[in-house]
C-alpha positions in Angstrom: 12.2 -12.9 -5.2 9.3 -10.6 -5.8 7.9 -9.2 -2.5 4.9 -7.1 -1.7 4.6 -4.9 1.4 1.5 -5.7 3.5 2.2 -4.0 6.8 4.2 -1.4 8.7 5.6 -1.8 12.2 4.4 1.1 14.2 5.8 0.6 17.7 6.5 -2.1 20.4 3.7 -3.5 22.4 4.0 -4.9 25.9 7.1 -6.4 27.5 7.5 -9.6 25.5 8.8 -8.2 22.2 5.5 -7.8 20.4 4.7 -4.8 18.3 1.8 -3.1 16.6 1.5 -3.5 12.8 -0.7 -1.3 10.6 -2.0 -3.3 7.6 -1.2 -1.9 4.2 -3.1 -4.6 2.5 -6.7 -4.4 1.2 -6.9 -8.2 1.1 -9.1 -9.1 4.1 -7.3 -11.4 6.6 -3.9 -11.0 4.8 -2.0 -10.7 8.1 -4.0 -13.3 10.0 -2.2 -16.5 9.1 1.4 -15.4 8.4 4.2 -17.9 9.0 7.3 -16.4 7.3 7.8 -12.7 6.5 10.6 -10.5 5.3 11.1 -7.4 7.4 12.6 -4.4 5.5 14.3 -2.4 8.2 14.5 1.4 7.9 18.2 0.9 7.2 17.4 -0.9 4.0 18.4 -4.3 5.3 15.9 -7.2 4.8 15.6 -10.0 7.3 13.6 -13.2 6.9 11.7 -14.0 10.1 9.3 -16.5 11.5 6.0 -15.2 12.8 5.1 -16.7 16.2 1.6 -15.2 16.5 -0.6 -12.4 15.1 -3.9 -11.1 16.6 -6.2 -8.3 15.6 -6.3 -5.3 17.9 -8.9 -2.9 16.7 -7.6 -1.3 13.4 -4.1 -2.7 13.9 -2.5 -6.1 14.6 -0.2 -7.3 17.4 2.6 -9.5 16.0 5.4 -11.5 17.5 8.5 -12.8 15.7 10.9 -15.5 16.7 14.0 -14.1 18.3 12.3 -10.7 19.2 11.7 -11.1 22.9 12.1 -7.6 24.5 10.6 -4.2 24.0 14.0 -2.9 23.0 14.4 -5.5 20.2 10.8 -4.8 19.0 11.6 -1.1 19.1 14.6 -1.6 16.8 12.1 -2.8 14.1 9.9 0.4 14.4 9.2 1.8 10.9 10.1 -1.5 9.2 7.9 -3.0 6.5 6.4 -6.4 6.6 6.8 -8.1 3.2 5.7 -11.4 1.8 6.1 -13.2 -1.5 3.8 -11.7 -4.1 1.0 -13.8 -5.3 0.6 -13.8 -9.0 -1.6 -10.9 -10.2 -3.5 -13.5 -12.2 -5.0 -14.8 -8.9 -6.6 -11.4 -8.2 -10.2 -10.6 -9.2 -10.7 -8.6 -12.4 -10.1 -4.9 -11.9 -8.3 -5.5 -8.6 -4.7 -4.3 -8.4 -1.9 -4.2 -5.8 -1.3 -0.6 -4.7 2.4 -1.0 -5.2 1.8 -1.8 -8.9 -0.3 1.4 -9.3 2.1 3.9 -7.5 4.3 5.6 -10.0 2.0 4.9 -12.9 1.4 7.6 -15.5 -2.2 8.8 -15.5 -3.7 10.1 -18.7 -7.2 11.3 -19.8 -9.2 9.6 -22.6 -7.7 12.0 -25.2 -4.2 10.7 -24.2 -3.1 13.8 -22.5 -1.0 13.2 -19.4 -2.6 14.2 -16.1 0.4 13.3 -14.0 1.9 10.4 -12.0 0.0 8.5 -9.3 1.9 9.5 -6.2 -0.1 7.9 -3.4 -3.5 6.3 -2.6 -5.5 7.8 0.3 -8.0 5.6 2.1 -11.2 7.4 3.0 -14.5 5.9 4.2 -16.3 4.2 1.3 -13.6 4.7 -1.3 -9.9 5.2 -2.1 -8.6 8.3 -3.8 -5.6 8.5 -6.2 -3.3 11.4 -5.6 -1.9 12.3 -9.0 0.9 14.9 -9.3 2.1 16.9 -12.3 4.8 19.3 -11.1 3.2 21.4 -8.4 -0.3 20.5 -9.5 -2.1 17.8 -7.5 -5.3 16.2 -8.6 -7.5 13.9 -6.5 -9.2 11.2 -8.5 -11.7 8.7 -6.9 -10.6 5.1 -7.4 -13.9 4.2 -9.0 -14.9 2.6 -12.2 -16.8 5.8 -13.1 -13.4 7.6 -13.3 -10.8 4.9 -14.1 -11.5 3.4 -17.6 -8.4 1.2 -17.9 -5.2 0.1 -16.2 -2.3 -1.2 -18.3 0.2 -2.7 -15.9 2.6 -3.6 -18.7 2.8 -0.1 -20.1 2.4 1.5 -16.6 -0.5 3.6 -17.7 -3.9 4.4 -16.3 -6.7 6.1 -18.3 -9.2 8.2 -16.5 -12.3 10.2 -17.5 -14.5 13.0 -16.1 -11.6 14.8 -14.4 -10.9 17.6 -16.9 -13.4 19.8 -15.0 -11.5 19.2 -11.8 -8.3 20.3 -13.4 -9.9 23.4 -15.1 -11.7 24.4 -11.8 -8.3 24.6 -10.0 -7.1 27.2 -12.5 -10.2 29.3 -11.9 -9.8 29.6 -8.2 
């Protein structure tokens, strides 16, 4: 069973066992109509659960799960990850990727020289930024078509351009 993480349980909410969930999905409305989810607890145990309700609350969601009826029970799930079955990548638009497929990918420049490994993706207004690490060196690369020339999911490689100056400038400082 291939799962994708779409949310993180932040903390309990109210007195009926609800909790706040931060969306980790860039698919609009991904959490709105959930029926079944897997919760990956911080202990590493995965539990299949039925969603009783989900509602938007500002930048987060309030969620209820069957069998979770007290703040204490909801608190036990804090830090857990909400996971669902992965939809086939073929259903995504061209040049759209799951973040979990990009993390850990080797990043290289157009000459084939390794820049590093994509460690995390930062969300900033108007854009995402790839954090690429090579040992102690960290490079921030805008997640934009101007910089990313290709993504090869099978080979786990991303090719970028226009960043050589960013790397060289770091050595000059």
